[in-house]
DSSP file (Angstrom, degrees, kcal/mol; ACC not computed):
  #  RESIDUE AA STRUCTURE BP1 BP2  ACC     N-H-->O    O-->H-N    N-H-->O    O-->H-N    TCO  KAPPA ALPHA  PHI   PSI    X-CA   Y-CA   Z-CA
    1    1 A M     >        0   0    0      0, 0.0     4,-1.7     0, 0.0     3,-0.1   0.000 360.0 360.0 360.0 -31.7  122.0   58.9  106.9
    2    2 A T  H  >  +     0   0    0      1,-0.2     4,-1.1     2,-0.2     3,-0.3   0.920 360.0  55.5 -54.4 -46.6  125.0   57.0  105.5
    3    3 A F  H >4 S+     0   0    0      1,-0.3     3,-0.9     2,-0.2     4,-0.5   0.914 104.8  52.1 -54.1 -45.7  125.6   59.7  103.0
    4    4 A L  H >4 S+     0   0    0      1,-0.3     3,-1.3     2,-0.2    -1,-0.3   0.874 103.9  58.6 -62.4 -34.3  125.8   62.3  105.7
    5    5 A M  H >< S+     0   0    0     -4,-1.7     3,-1.2    -3,-0.3    -1,-0.3   0.826  94.4  65.2 -64.4 -28.4  128.4   60.2  107.5
    6    6 A T  T << S+     0   0    0     -4,-1.1    -1,-0.3    -3,-0.9    -2,-0.2   0.673 108.5  38.6 -70.6 -14.6  130.7   60.3  104.5
    7    7 A I  T <  S+     0   0    0     -3,-1.3    -1,-0.3    -4,-0.5    -2,-0.2   0.254  85.9 100.0-114.0  10.1  131.2   64.1  104.9
    8    8 A S    <   +     0   0    0     -3,-1.2    -1,-0.1    -4,-0.2    -2,-0.1   0.445  47.0 110.0 -85.7   2.3  131.3   64.3  108.6
    9    9 A S    >   -     0   0    0     -3,-0.2     3,-1.4     1,-0.1    42,-0.0  -0.661  58.4-153.4 -76.9 117.7  135.1   64.5  108.9
   10   10 A P  T 3  S+     0   0    0      0, 0.0    -1,-0.1     0, 0.0    -2,-0.0   0.589  89.3  66.9 -68.4  -9.1  135.9   68.2  110.0
   11   11 A C  T 3  S+     0   0    0      2,-0.1    -3,-0.0     3,-0.0    -2,-0.0   0.496  76.7 106.8 -93.9  -3.9  139.3   67.9  108.4
   12   12 A Q  S <  S-     0   0    0     -3,-1.4    -5,-0.0     1,-0.1     3,-0.0  -0.356  85.2 -94.5 -70.4 153.9  138.0   67.8  104.8
   13   13 A K    >>  -     0   0    0      1,-0.1     4,-1.7     2,-0.0     3,-1.1  -0.502  31.7-125.5 -70.2 139.6  138.3   70.8  102.6
   14   14 A P  H 3> S+     0   0    0      0, 0.0     4,-2.6     0, 0.0     5,-0.2   0.878 108.7  57.2 -54.8 -41.8  135.1   72.9  102.7
   15   15 A E  H 3> S+     0   0    0      1,-0.2     4,-2.1     2,-0.2     5,-0.1   0.815 105.1  53.0 -60.7 -31.1  134.7   72.8   98.9
   16   16 A L  H <> S+     0   0    0     -3,-1.1     4,-2.5     2,-0.2    -1,-0.2   0.934 110.2  44.8 -69.2 -47.3  134.6   69.0   99.0
   17   17 A A  H  X S+     0   0    0     -4,-1.7     4,-2.1    44,-0.2    -2,-0.2   0.913 115.5  48.9 -64.4 -42.6  131.9   68.8  101.6
   18   18 A T  H  X S+     0   0    0     -4,-2.6     4,-2.6    43,-0.3    -2,-0.2   0.907 111.4  49.1 -61.6 -44.0  129.9   71.6   99.8
   19   19 A T  H  X S+     0   0    0     -4,-2.1     4,-2.3    -5,-0.2    -2,-0.2   0.909 111.3  49.5 -62.8 -44.8  130.2   69.8   96.5
   20   20 A M  H  X S+     0   0    0     -4,-2.5     4,-2.0     2,-0.2    -1,-0.2   0.877 112.2  48.5 -63.0 -38.0  129.1   66.5   98.0
   21   21 A L  H  X S+     0   0    0     -4,-2.1     4,-2.8     2,-0.2    -2,-0.2   0.912 110.4  50.5 -67.2 -43.8  126.1   68.1   99.6
   22   22 A K  H  X S+     0   0    0     -4,-2.6     4,-2.7     1,-0.2    -2,-0.2   0.919 108.9  51.5 -59.4 -43.6  125.2   69.9   96.4
   23   23 A E  H  X S+     0   0    0     -4,-2.3     4,-1.7     2,-0.2    -1,-0.2   0.934 111.0  48.7 -59.7 -46.4  125.4   66.6   94.4
   24   24 A R  H  X S+     0   0    0     -4,-2.0     4,-1.7     1,-0.2    -2,-0.2   0.919 112.3  48.3 -62.3 -43.7  123.1   64.9   97.0
   25   25 A I  H  X S+     0   0    0     -4,-2.8     4,-2.7     1,-0.2    -1,-0.2   0.893 110.6  50.5 -64.2 -38.7  120.6   67.8   96.8
   26   26 A K  H  < S+     0   0    0     -4,-2.7    -1,-0.2     2,-0.2    -2,-0.2   0.796 106.6  55.3 -67.6 -27.4  120.6   67.7   93.1
   27   27 A A  H  < S+     0   0    0     -4,-1.7    -1,-0.2    -5,-0.2    -2,-0.2   0.854 112.3  43.9 -69.3 -36.4  119.9   63.9   93.2
   28   28 A I  H  < S+     0   0    0     -4,-1.7    -2,-0.2     1,-0.3    -1,-0.2   0.886 131.3  22.6 -72.4 -41.9  116.8   64.7   95.4
   29   29 A D    ><  -     0   0    0     -4,-2.7     3,-1.7    -5,-0.1    -1,-0.3  -0.790  66.9-179.2-132.9  85.7  115.7   67.6   93.2
   30   30 A P  T 3  S+     0   0    0      0, 0.0    -1,-0.1     0, 0.0    -4,-0.1   0.674  79.7  63.9 -59.7 -18.9  117.1   67.2   89.7
   31   31 A C  T 3  S+     0   0    0      2,-0.1     2,-0.3     0, 0.0    -5,-0.1   0.628  75.7 108.2 -83.7 -13.8  115.4   70.5   88.6
   32   32 A I    <   -     0   0    0     -3,-1.7     2,-0.2    -7,-0.2    -3,-0.1  -0.477  62.9-143.0 -70.1 128.2  117.4   72.6   90.9
   33   33 A E    >   -     0   0    0     -2,-0.3     3,-1.5     1,-0.1     6,-0.2  -0.541  20.4-115.6 -92.8 158.1  120.0   74.8   89.1
   34   34 A E  T 3  S+     0   0    0      1,-0.3    -1,-0.1    -2,-0.2     6,-0.1   0.797 116.6  50.2 -58.9 -32.6  123.5   75.6   90.3
   35   35 A D  T 3  S+     0   0    0      4,-0.1    -1,-0.3     3,-0.0    -3,-0.0   0.356  80.9 116.8 -90.5   2.7  122.6   79.4   90.5
   36   36 A D    X>  -     0   0    0     -3,-1.5     3,-1.6     1,-0.2     4,-0.7  -0.632  62.2-145.5 -73.3 121.6  119.4   78.7   92.5
   37   37 A P  H 3> S+     0   0    0      0, 0.0     4,-1.7     0, 0.0     3,-0.4   0.817  97.4  66.9 -57.5 -31.0  119.8   80.4   96.0
   38   38 A G  H 3> S+     0   0    0      1,-0.2     4,-2.4     2,-0.2     5,-0.2   0.791  91.4  61.9 -64.2 -24.8  117.8   77.5   97.5
   39   39 A L  H <> S+     0   0    0     -3,-1.6     4,-2.0    -6,-0.2    -1,-0.2   0.947 105.6  43.4 -66.1 -43.2  120.6   75.2   96.6
   40   40 A N  H  X S+     0   0    0     -4,-0.7     4,-1.9    -3,-0.4    -2,-0.2   0.831 113.0  53.6 -69.3 -30.6  123.0   77.0   98.9
   41   41 A H  H  X S+     0   0    0     -4,-1.7     4,-2.1     2,-0.2    -1,-0.2   0.908 108.5  48.9 -66.0 -41.5  120.4   77.3  101.6
   42   42 A A  H  X S+     0   0    0     -4,-2.4     4,-2.7     2,-0.2     5,-0.3   0.852 105.7  57.8 -66.6 -35.1  119.8   73.5  101.4
   43   43 A V  H  X S+     0   0    0     -4,-2.0     4,-2.9     2,-0.2     5,-0.2   0.945 108.2  47.1 -60.2 -47.0  123.6   72.9  101.6
   44   44 A V  H  X S+     0   0    0     -4,-1.9     4,-2.1     2,-0.2    -2,-0.2   0.910 111.0  52.0 -58.5 -42.8  123.6   74.9  105.0
   45   45 A L  H  X S+     0   0    0     -4,-2.1     4,-1.0     1,-0.2    -2,-0.2   0.956 114.3  40.9 -65.5 -49.4  120.6   72.9  106.2
   46   46 A L  H >X S+     0   0    0     -4,-2.7     4,-1.1     1,-0.2     3,-0.7   0.899 112.6  55.7 -66.8 -36.2  122.2   69.5  105.5
   47   47 A A  H 3X S+     0   0    0     -4,-2.9     4,-3.4    -5,-0.3     3,-0.4   0.878 101.5  57.5 -64.0 -33.5  125.6   70.6  106.8
   48   48 A S  H 3X S+     0   0    0     -4,-2.1     4,-1.2     1,-0.2    -1,-0.3   0.787 100.8  56.5 -66.7 -25.1  124.0   71.5  110.0
   49   49 A A  H << S+     0   0    0     -4,-1.0    -1,-0.2    -3,-0.7    -2,-0.2   0.830 119.0  34.0 -69.9 -29.9  122.8   67.9  110.3
   50   50 A V  H  < S+     0   0    0     -4,-1.1    -2,-0.2    -3,-0.4    -3,-0.1   0.907 132.5  24.6 -84.4 -51.6  126.5   66.8  110.0
   51   51 A F  H  < S-     0   0    0     -4,-3.4     3,-0.2     1,-0.3    -3,-0.2   0.513 106.7-115.4-100.7  -8.3  128.4   69.5  111.7
   52   52 A G     <  -     0   0    0     -4,-1.2    -1,-0.3    -5,-0.4    -2,-0.1  -0.414  38.5 -68.5  95.9-176.8  125.8   70.9  114.1
   53   53 A N  S    S+     0   0    0     32,-0.4    -1,-0.1    -2,-0.1    -5,-0.1  -0.016  80.7 124.3-112.9  35.8  124.2   74.4  114.2
   54   54 A D     >  -     0   0    0     -3,-0.2     4,-2.5     1,-0.2     3,-0.3  -0.826  53.6-148.5 -87.9 117.9  127.1   76.6  115.2
   55   55 A P  H  > S+     0   0    0      0, 0.0     4,-2.3     0, 0.0     5,-0.2   0.841  95.2  52.9 -61.0 -32.7  127.2   79.3  112.4
   56   56 A A  H  > S+     0   0    0      1,-0.2     4,-2.2     2,-0.2     5,-0.2   0.914 111.5  46.9 -67.7 -38.7  131.1   79.7  112.7
   57   57 A T  H  > S+     0   0    0     -3,-0.3     4,-2.0     2,-0.2    -1,-0.2   0.896 112.4  48.8 -67.1 -38.6  131.5   75.9  112.3
   58   58 A L  H  X S+     0   0    0     -4,-2.5     4,-2.2     1,-0.2     6,-0.4   0.900 109.9  53.1 -69.4 -37.3  129.2   75.8  109.3
   59   59 A A  H  X S+     0   0    0     -4,-2.3     4,-2.2    -5,-0.2     5,-0.3   0.942 113.2  43.6 -61.8 -44.7  131.0   78.7  107.7
   60   60 A S  H  < S+     0   0    0     -4,-2.2    -1,-0.2     1,-0.2    -2,-0.2   0.837 116.7  45.9 -70.8 -31.6  134.3   76.9  108.1
   61   61 A Q  H  < S+     0   0    0     -4,-2.0   -43,-0.3    -5,-0.2   -44,-0.2   0.772 122.7  33.3 -83.2 -27.2  133.0   73.6  106.9
   62   62 A T  H  < S-     0   0    0     -4,-2.2    -2,-0.2     2,-0.2    -3,-0.2   0.691  97.8-127.8-100.6 -22.4  131.1   74.8  103.9
   63   63 A G     <  +     0   0    0     -4,-2.2    -3,-0.1     1,-0.3    -4,-0.1   0.494  64.2 135.6  81.9   6.2  133.3   77.7  102.9
   64   64 A Y        -     0   0    0     -6,-0.4    -1,-0.3    -5,-0.3    -2,-0.2  -0.583  65.9 -95.3 -81.4 150.5  130.3   80.1  102.9
   65   65 A P    >>  -     0   0    0      0, 0.0     4,-1.9     0, 0.0     3,-0.5  -0.314  27.6-123.6 -62.7 146.2  130.6   83.5  104.5
   66   66 A L  H 3> S+     0   0    0      1,-0.2     4,-2.9     2,-0.2     5,-0.2   0.876 111.5  59.7 -59.1 -35.9  129.5   83.7  108.1
   67   67 A E  H 3> S+     0   0    0      1,-0.2     4,-1.4     2,-0.2    -1,-0.2   0.867 104.8  49.7 -61.4 -36.0  127.1   86.5  107.2
   68   68 A F  H <> S+     0   0    0     -3,-0.5     4,-1.2     2,-0.2    -1,-0.2   0.922 111.6  48.4 -70.6 -42.8  125.3   84.2  104.7
   69   69 A I  H >X S+     0   0    0     -4,-1.9     4,-1.7     1,-0.2     3,-0.8   0.947 110.4  50.4 -60.9 -48.1  125.0   81.5  107.4
   70   70 A E  H 3X S+     0   0    0     -4,-2.9     4,-0.7     1,-0.3    -1,-0.2   0.810 103.0  61.4 -62.5 -29.3  123.6   83.9  110.0
   71   71 A H  H 3< S+     0   0    0     -4,-1.4     4,-0.4    -5,-0.2     3,-0.3   0.874 108.6  42.8 -59.0 -42.0  121.1   85.1  107.5
   72   72 A I  H XX S+     0   0    0     -4,-1.2     4,-1.7    -3,-0.8     3,-0.5   0.767  97.2  78.2 -79.7 -28.0  119.6   81.6  107.3
   73   73 A V  H 3X S+     0   0    0     -4,-1.7     4,-1.9     1,-0.2     5,-0.2   0.832  85.8  58.5 -51.4 -39.8  119.8   80.9  111.1
   74   74 A I  H 3X S+     0   0    0     -4,-0.7     4,-2.9    -3,-0.3    -1,-0.2   0.936 109.0  44.4 -58.6 -49.0  116.7   82.9  111.9
   75   75 A R  H <> S+     0   0    0     -3,-0.5     4,-2.2    -4,-0.4    -1,-0.2   0.858 110.9  53.4 -68.2 -35.6  114.5   80.8  109.6
   76   76 A L  H  <>S+     0   0    0     -4,-1.7     6,-2.3     2,-0.2     5,-2.0   0.817 112.6  45.7 -71.0 -29.7  115.9   77.5  110.8
   77   77 A K  H ><5S+     0   0    0     -4,-1.9     3,-1.8    -5,-0.2    -2,-0.2   0.919 112.9  49.1 -75.8 -47.7  115.2   78.6  114.5
   78   78 A V  H 3<5S+     0   0    0     -4,-2.9    -2,-0.2     1,-0.3    -3,-0.2   0.906 110.8  49.2 -58.5 -40.0  111.7   79.8  113.7
   79   79 A S  T 3<5S-     0   0    0     -4,-2.2    -1,-0.3    -5,-0.2    -2,-0.2   0.417 113.2-122.6 -82.0   4.8  110.8   76.7  111.9
   80   80 A Q  T < 5S+     0   0    0     -3,-1.8    -3,-0.2     2,-0.3     3,-0.1   0.761  79.8 120.7  58.9  30.8  112.2   74.6  114.9
   81   81 A I  S   <S+     0   0    0     -5,-2.0     7,-3.4     1,-0.3     2,-0.6   0.815  78.2  44.5 -83.2 -36.2  114.7   72.8  112.8
   82   82 A W  E    S+A   87   0A   0     -6,-2.3     2,-0.5     5,-0.2    -1,-0.3  -0.954  76.1 176.4-104.2 117.8  117.4   74.3  115.0
   83   83 A I  E >   -A   86   0A   0      3,-2.3     3,-2.4    -2,-0.6     2,-0.3  -0.969  60.3 -51.7-127.3 116.0  116.3   74.0  118.7
   84   84 A G  T 3  S-     0   0    0     -2,-0.5   -31,-0.0     1,-0.3     0, 0.0  -0.429 121.7 -20.1  61.0-124.0  118.8   75.1  121.2
   85   85 A N  T 3  S+     0   0    0     -2,-0.3   -32,-0.4    -3,-0.1     2,-0.3   0.204 123.6  83.4 -99.3  13.9  122.1   73.4  120.4
   86   86 A T  E <   -A   83   0A   0     -3,-2.4    -3,-2.3   -34,-0.1     2,-0.5  -0.791  66.9-137.5-120.4 160.3  120.5   70.6  118.4
   87   87 A V  E     -A   82   0A   0     -2,-0.3     2,-1.1    -5,-0.2    -5,-0.2  -0.974  18.1-145.1-112.0 122.4  119.3   70.0  114.8
   88   88 A D        +     0   0    0     -7,-3.4     3,-0.1    -2,-0.5   -39,-0.1  -0.789  43.1 143.6 -95.0  99.4  116.0   68.2  114.5
   89   89 A F    >>  +     0   0    0     -2,-1.1     3,-1.4     1,-0.1     4,-0.5  -0.014  25.9 124.5-118.1  25.8  116.3   66.1  111.4
   90   90 A S  T 34 S+     0   0    0      1,-0.3     3,-0.3     2,-0.1    -1,-0.1   0.787  76.6  41.3 -60.0 -32.1  114.3   63.1  112.9
   91   91 A D  T >4 S+     0   0    0      1,-0.2     3,-0.7    -3,-0.1    -1,-0.3   0.375  90.9  88.1 -97.0   4.9  111.8   63.0  110.0
   92   92 A W  T <4 S+     0   0    0     -3,-1.4     7,-0.5     1,-0.2     8,-0.2   0.849  94.4  39.3 -68.5 -33.6  114.2   63.6  107.2
   93   93 A F  T 3< S+     0   0    0     -4,-0.5    -1,-0.2    -3,-0.3    -2,-0.1   0.192  86.3 121.4-108.3  16.7  114.9   60.0  106.7
   94   94 A Q  S X  S-     0   0    0     -3,-0.7     3,-2.4     1,-0.2     6,-0.2  -0.360  79.7 -74.2 -73.5 159.5  111.6   58.4  107.3
   95   95 A E  T 3  S+     0   0    0      1,-0.3    -1,-0.2    -2,-0.1    -2,-0.0  -0.302 122.3  20.1 -51.6 130.0  109.9   56.3  104.6
   96   96 A G  T 3  S+     0   0    0      1,-0.3    -1,-0.3    -3,-0.1    -2,-0.1   0.391  89.1 132.7  89.3  -3.1  108.6   58.6  101.8
   97   97 A S    X   -     0   0    0     -3,-2.4     3,-2.2     1,-0.1    -1,-0.3  -0.637  62.4-129.9 -80.1 138.0  110.8   61.5  102.7
   98   98 A P  G >  S+     0   0    0      0, 0.0     3,-1.7     0, 0.0    -1,-0.1   0.785 105.0  68.3 -54.6 -27.9  112.6   63.1   99.7
   99   99 A A  G 3  S+     0   0    0     -7,-0.5    -6,-0.1     1,-0.3    -7,-0.1   0.674  92.4  59.4 -70.7 -13.9  115.9   62.9  101.6
  100  100 A R  G <         0   0    0     -3,-2.2    -1,-0.3    -6,-0.2    -7,-0.1   0.517 360.0 360.0 -88.4  -4.5  115.8   59.2  101.3
  101  101 A A    <         0   0    0     -3,-1.7    -1,-0.2    -4,-0.3    -2,-0.1   0.472 360.0 360.0 -62.6 360.0  115.8   59.3   97.5
């Protein structure tokens, strides 16, 4: 969770937050390539844990187009990661979770 706190300032440049998130994701999964679409999806997922689940906010904080964010929203809601106005990341940082790597 400490890592996520270092990018939580909404005044940072979007590309900085996105770069930091990508670096963290690559540390968790070293096989993921820069051109892998899953990398950008993971950035949105982690950014939502920091900035909340408002698509417009995520677009401004990541620099990704709003249309791209909205495309991901449906799956995050169906999987109950986004529930109402909250992001359920309670099990992401439990012992044994890849996010703790």
